[in-house]
Backbone as a chain_set.jsonl record, in Angstrom:
{"seq": "MATERHFVDYVIEQAGLGDRLTCKKLFGEFALYLDGKVVAFACDNSLFIKPSQAVETLAPNLPKGPPYPQAKDFPIADELLDDPDALRRLILETAALMPPPKEKKPVKR", "coords": {"N": [[7.687, 13.556, 0.7], [10.299, 14.337, 2.781], [12.698, 12.337, 4.497], [13.033, 12.298, 7.994], [15.771, 13.186, 10.055], [15.88, 12.122, 12.647], [14.53, 9.714, 12.38], [16.297, 8.173, 10.837], [18.474, 8.092, 12.595], [17.283, 6.568, 14.6], [16.9, 4.106, 13.267], [19.59, 3.386, 12.854], [20.43, 3.168, 15.505], [18.744, 1.068, 16.403], [19.694, -1.047, 14.842], [22.14, -1.587, 15.961], [24.873, -1.647, 15.208], [26.914, 0.053, 15.626], [29.565, 2.259, 14.707], [29.907, 1.149, 12.25], [27.655, 1.231, 10.664], [26.517, 3.693, 8.671], [25.257, 6.833, 7.343], [24.236, 8.781, 4.494], [23.01, 11.814, 3.281], [20.676, 12.095, 0.663], [19.2, 13.648, -1.802], [17.128, 14.62, -0.082], [16.444, 12.311, 1.163], [17.892, 9.3, 2.617], [20.811, 7.269, 2.264], [21.891, 4.189, 3.546], [24.841, 2.779, 4.8], [26.845, -0.065, 5.283], [29.92, -0.701, 6.404], [30.853, 0.737, 4.187], [29.323, -0.239, 2.083], [26.317, 0.083, 0.288], [23.341, -0.675, 1.838], [20.724, -0.138, 2.41], [17.91, 2.143, 2.127], [16.534, 5.084, 3.485], [13.513, 6.358, 3.12], [10.831, 8.591, 2.953], [10.408, 8.249, 5.69], [10.528, 5.476, 6.041], [12.063, 2.23, 5.987], [13.896, 0.884, 3.478], [15.204, -2.009, 2.321], [17.986, -3.162, 0.421], [17.218, -5.226, -2.312], [17.878, -8.678, -2.145], [19.251, -12.025, -1.893], [19.417, -12.42, 0.8], [17.207, -11.136, 1.935], [15.17, -12.694, 0.842], [15.674, -15.087, 2.149], [15.799, -14.496, 4.958], [13.693, -12.721, 5.56], [11.224, -13.141, 3.994], [8.572, -12.316, 3.777], [8.29, -9.592, 3.877], [6.656, -6.52, 3.12], [6.568, -4.889, -0.111], [7.674, -2.053, -1.999], [8.14, 0.965, -3.942], [10.96, 3.0, -3.208], [11.161, 5.594, -4.088], [9.694, 7.698, -6.658], [9.307, 6.023, -9.785], [11.122, 4.017, -9.164], [12.245, 0.612, -8.795], [10.54, -1.992, -6.947], [11.336, -2.337, -3.515], [12.109, -4.317, -0.621], [10.331, -3.462, 2.308], [11.325, -2.727, 5.433], [10.198, -1.863, 7.839], [8.774, -3.165, 9.915], [10.743, -4.651, 11.137], [12.059, -2.925, 12.759], [11.224, -3.148, 15.321], [12.425, -5.413, 16.116], [15.406, -5.723, 16.855], [17.505, -7.668, 16.639], [16.809, -9.252, 14.402], [16.776, -7.242, 12.445], [19.466, -6.381, 12.486], [20.77, -8.743, 11.688], [19.7, -9.05, 9.098], [20.705, -6.747, 7.821], [23.479, -7.216, 8.041], [23.732, -9.63, 6.56], [22.792, -8.777, 4.081], [24.741, -6.876, 3.393], [26.935, -8.575, 3.144], [26.424, -9.763, 0.727], [26.614, -7.752, -1.124], [28.514, -6.001, -3.636], [31.955, -4.926, -3.222], [32.66, -1.492, -2.278], [33.196, 0.902, -4.88], [36.418, 2.014, -5.805], [37.448, 5.258, -5.114], [38.442, 7.661, -7.444], [41.225, 9.845, -7.501], [40.749, 13.361, -7.408], [41.516, 15.388, -10.115], [43.32, 18.326, -10.329]], "CA": [[8.042, 13.96, 2.05], [11.68, 13.977, 3.095], [12.904, 11.562, 5.722], [13.55, 13.065, 9.121], [17.036, 12.652, 10.557], [15.696, 11.318, 13.856], [14.153, 8.371, 11.95], [17.531, 7.491, 10.431], [19.215, 7.835, 13.835], [16.593, 5.467, 15.27], [17.236, 2.887, 12.527], [20.989, 3.062, 13.152], [20.47, 2.725, 16.899], [18.095, -0.24, 16.506], [20.531, -2.057, 14.198], [23.186, -1.929, 16.916], [26.132, -1.949, 14.536], [27.884, 1.097, 15.959], [30.092, 3.122, 13.645], [29.941, 0.44, 10.968], [26.473, 1.625, 9.897], [26.518, 5.144, 8.501], [24.275, 7.301, 6.364], [24.517, 9.998, 3.737], [21.798, 12.437, 2.76], [20.586, 11.902, -0.773], [17.972, 14.24, -2.332], [16.121, 14.695, 0.964], [16.332, 10.987, 1.762], [19.183, 8.843, 3.106], [21.342, 5.943, 1.95], [22.578, 3.604, 4.694], [26.011, 2.024, 4.384], [27.54, -0.889, 6.258], [31.312, -0.863, 5.965], [31.006, 1.352, 2.878], [28.419, -0.829, 1.098], [24.924, 0.51, 0.428], [22.498, -1.807, 2.225], [19.328, 0.268, 2.573], [17.558, 3.549, 1.948], [15.46, 5.616, 4.327], [12.717, 7.248, 2.27], [9.506, 8.847, 3.534], [10.431, 7.675, 7.05], [10.442, 4.024, 5.987], [13.348, 1.594, 5.715], [13.894, 0.04, 2.293], [16.415, -2.823, 2.261], [18.33, -3.552, -0.953], [16.777, -6.585, -2.626], [18.948, -9.674, -2.239], [18.902, -13.352, -1.395], [19.294, -12.315, 2.257], [15.812, -10.81, 2.229], [14.367, -13.864, 0.493], [15.922, -16.127, 3.147], [15.564, -14.076, 6.341], [12.447, -11.954, 5.743], [10.552, -13.227, 2.687], [7.214, -11.77, 3.785], [8.26, -8.131, 3.993], [5.959, -5.849, 2.013], [7.471, -4.24, -1.074], [7.202, -0.828, -2.617], [9.238, 1.791, -4.453], [11.422, 4.014, -2.26], [10.964, 6.908, -4.708], [8.983, 7.519, -7.931], [9.947, 5.321, -10.894], [12.079, 3.012, -8.682], [11.696, -0.74, -8.659], [10.115, -2.282, -5.584], [12.314, -2.783, -2.525], [11.483, -4.771, 0.618], [10.168, -2.419, 3.318], [11.665, -3.428, 6.675], [9.748, -1.113, 9.016], [8.373, -4.061, 11.005], [11.935, -5.167, 11.811], [12.574, -1.929, 13.698], [10.866, -3.628, 16.654], [13.19, -6.645, 16.354], [16.776, -5.329, 16.516], [18.346, -8.803, 16.234], [16.46, -9.59, 13.015], [17.226, -6.122, 11.615], [20.939, -6.449, 12.422], [21.146, -9.893, 10.869], [19.355, -8.762, 7.705], [21.671, -5.762, 7.311], [24.777, -7.892, 7.901], [23.661, -10.591, 5.45], [22.664, -8.004, 2.845], [26.066, -6.312, 3.102], [27.83, -9.658, 2.719], [26.109, -10.093, -0.668], [26.827, -6.584, -1.977], [29.903, -5.859, -4.103], [32.714, -3.922, -2.469], [32.503, -0.142, -2.832], [34.151, 1.267, -5.928], [37.507, 2.861, -5.349], [37.302, 6.622, -5.603], [39.592, 8.182, -8.158], [41.62, 11.161, -7.015], [40.29, 14.494, -8.209], [42.621, 16.107, -10.752], [43.175, 19.782, -10.242]], "C": [[9.453, 13.476, 2.339], [11.745, 13.232, 4.424], [13.528, 12.444, 6.79], [14.789, 12.386, 9.677], [16.827, 11.774, 11.793], [15.232, 9.9, 13.51], [15.395, 7.563, 11.586], [18.37, 7.159, 11.669], [18.607, 6.664, 14.6], [16.919, 4.138, 14.589], [18.656, 2.445, 12.872], [21.128, 2.539, 14.575], [19.885, 1.318, 17.041], [18.967, -1.348, 15.909], [21.694, -2.471, 15.091], [24.518, -2.302, 16.293], [27.187, -0.866, 14.742], [28.282, 1.927, 14.762], [30.16, 2.442, 12.287], [28.782, 0.848, 10.07], [26.396, 3.143, 9.863], [25.446, 5.531, 7.491], [24.792, 8.548, 5.671], [23.196, 10.505, 3.191], [21.832, 12.39, 1.235], [19.246, 12.433, -1.259], [16.836, 14.261, -1.307], [15.863, 13.374, 1.659], [17.73, 10.56, 2.208], [19.527, 7.474, 2.537], [22.068, 5.466, 3.2], [23.67, 2.666, 4.195], [26.531, 1.191, 5.553], [28.923, -1.159, 5.695], [31.508, -0.366, 4.529], [30.1, 0.805, 1.79], [26.998, -0.343, 1.344], [24.077, -0.731, 0.722], [21.02, -1.439, 2.299], [19.176, 1.747, 2.253], [16.472, 3.895, 2.948], [14.753, 6.661, 3.485], [11.328, 7.371, 2.874], [9.357, 8.191, 4.907], [10.085, 6.189, 7.061], [11.804, 3.479, 5.605], [13.207, 0.603, 4.566], [15.233, -0.69, 2.21], [16.699, -3.171, 0.802], [17.88, -4.984, -1.199], [17.982, -7.518, -2.764], [18.426, -11.016, -1.748], [18.739, -13.336, 0.12], [17.851, -12.019, 2.651], [14.937, -12.033, 1.958], [14.503, -14.963, 1.54], [15.449, -15.718, 4.539], [14.223, -13.389, 6.577], [11.631, -11.961, 4.455], [9.175, -12.576, 2.637], [7.154, -10.255, 3.967], [7.45, -7.545, 2.839], [6.982, -5.171, 1.1], [6.821, -2.999, -1.639], [8.389, -0.021, -3.101], [9.663, 2.844, -3.424], [11.243, 5.447, -2.785], [10.295, 6.681, -6.061], [9.871, 6.902, -9.016], [11.018, 4.309, -10.451], [11.423, 1.639, -8.706], [11.325, -0.957, -7.197], [11.273, -2.818, -4.741], [11.539, -3.352, -1.34], [11.46, -3.634, 1.643], [10.282, -3.082, 4.684], [11.218, -2.698, 7.934], [9.386, -2.025, 10.189], [9.571, -4.638, 11.751], [12.544, -4.16, 12.784], [12.234, -2.297, 15.138], [11.588, -4.911, 17.021], [14.647, -6.387, 15.963], [17.668, -6.488, 16.063], [18.082, -9.191, 14.781], [16.932, -8.497, 12.057], [18.733, -6.181, 11.413], [21.367, -7.585, 11.499], [20.857, -9.635, 9.39], [20.339, -7.768, 7.094], [23.028, -6.412, 7.088], [24.788, -8.839, 6.705], [23.529, -9.873, 4.105], [24.018, -7.444, 2.441], [27.02, -7.381, 2.584], [27.617, -10.013, 1.247], [26.357, -8.936, -1.644], [28.291, -6.527, -2.436], [30.642, -4.818, -3.263], [32.522, -2.538, -3.091], [33.58, 0.137, -3.881], [35.198, 2.199, -5.343], [37.329, 4.25, -5.951], [38.595, 7.067, -6.277], [39.946, 9.547, -7.606], [41.136, 12.254, -7.971], [41.512, 15.204, -8.778], [42.343, 17.582, -10.691], [44.123, 20.48, -11.141]], "O": [[9.751, 12.297, 2.148], [10.955, 13.469, 5.338], [14.433, 13.233, 6.519], [14.852, 11.16, 9.76], [17.531, 10.78, 11.963], [15.509, 8.969, 14.266], [15.527, 6.405, 11.982], [18.915, 6.06, 11.771], [19.332, 5.857, 15.182], [17.187, 3.147, 15.268], [18.896, 1.27, 13.15], [21.858, 1.58, 14.821], [20.464, 0.471, 17.721], [18.975, -2.468, 16.421], [22.181, -3.597, 14.984], [25.216, -3.181, 16.799], [28.234, -0.881, 14.094], [27.456, 2.259, 13.911], [30.441, 3.093, 11.28], [28.907, 0.816, 8.845], [26.232, 3.793, 10.895], [24.815, 4.677, 6.869], [25.654, 9.264, 6.181], [22.37, 9.734, 2.703], [22.867, 12.615, 0.608], [18.239, 11.734, -1.142], [15.696, 13.947, -1.647], [15.133, 13.328, 2.649], [18.658, 11.368, 2.181], [18.653, 6.628, 2.351], [22.778, 6.239, 3.843], [23.452, 1.864, 3.287], [26.642, 1.685, 6.675], [29.069, -1.772, 4.638], [32.24, -0.977, 3.751], [30.101, 1.328, 0.676], [26.524, -0.355, 2.481], [24.09, -1.703, -0.033], [20.157, -2.316, 2.257], [20.149, 2.49, 2.127], [15.591, 3.081, 3.223], [15.313, 7.712, 3.175], [10.72, 6.373, 3.26], [8.303, 7.646, 5.235], [9.427, 5.704, 7.982], [12.607, 4.17, 4.978], [12.489, -0.391, 4.672], [16.277, -0.059, 2.048], [15.777, -3.443, 0.034], [18.136, -5.863, -0.376], [18.972, -7.184, -3.416], [17.304, -11.122, -1.252], [18.0, -14.153, 0.669], [17.338, -12.6, 3.607], [14.064, -12.365, 2.76], [13.547, -15.696, 1.792], [14.78, -16.492, 5.223], [13.674, -13.466, 7.677], [11.372, -10.902, 3.883], [8.663, -12.313, 1.549], [6.077, -9.701, 4.189], [7.546, -8.02, 1.707], [8.117, -4.917, 1.501], [5.598, -2.899, -1.744], [9.525, -0.293, -2.712], [8.811, 3.507, -2.832], [11.183, 6.395, -2.002], [10.329, 5.56, -6.569], [11.05, 7.238, -9.131], [11.752, 3.796, -11.296], [10.199, 1.521, -8.644], [11.743, -0.201, -6.319], [12.072, -3.637, -5.194], [10.419, -2.913, -1.077], [12.455, -2.931, 1.819], [9.441, -3.901, 5.055], [11.805, -2.897, 8.998], [9.666, -1.688, 11.339], [9.425, -5.074, 12.893], [13.445, -4.504, 13.55], [12.877, -1.818, 16.071], [11.391, -5.445, 18.113], [15.08, -6.779, 14.88], [18.508, -6.301, 15.182], [19.018, -9.43, 14.018], [17.433, -8.798, 10.974], [19.218, -6.045, 10.289], [22.223, -7.404, 10.634], [21.673, -9.965, 8.529], [20.759, -7.944, 5.95], [23.661, -6.185, 6.058], [25.742, -8.849, 5.928], [24.093, -10.317, 3.105], [24.403, -7.529, 1.275], [27.822, -7.121, 1.687], [28.533, -10.51, 0.592], [26.313, -9.131, -2.859], [29.192, -6.953, -1.713], [30.022, -3.936, -2.668], [32.254, -2.422, -4.286], [34.714, -0.331, -3.776], [34.906, 3.051, -4.504], [37.088, 4.394, -7.15], [39.691, 6.873, -5.749], [39.056, 10.33, -7.276], [41.125, 12.073, -9.189], [42.426, 15.577, -8.043], [41.231, 18.025, -10.978], [44.133, 21.71, -11.191]]}, "num_chains": 1, "name": "protein.A"}
């Protein structure tokens, strides 16, 4: 089942990070980016946070599951949608631990 856009819009609104948190459609699902870094995926109308030490520290009891078939398990942060401060902090801390986005090479024509 593909994720509905209104779910992604709700996640972005709840996180309260303004234009810093964006999304891109990806095979019927969505990747969420904070300042250009992938921090989460919205799959099957659930929020999967990238595994990191931030999750282990801030939300160690989140359930885990694969965001798509054959994927490794990711923490599922749906319960944090009711706690915008915790969600925002987890996204910010996760982004801080992610490598910077790769520089895009110009397309040769």
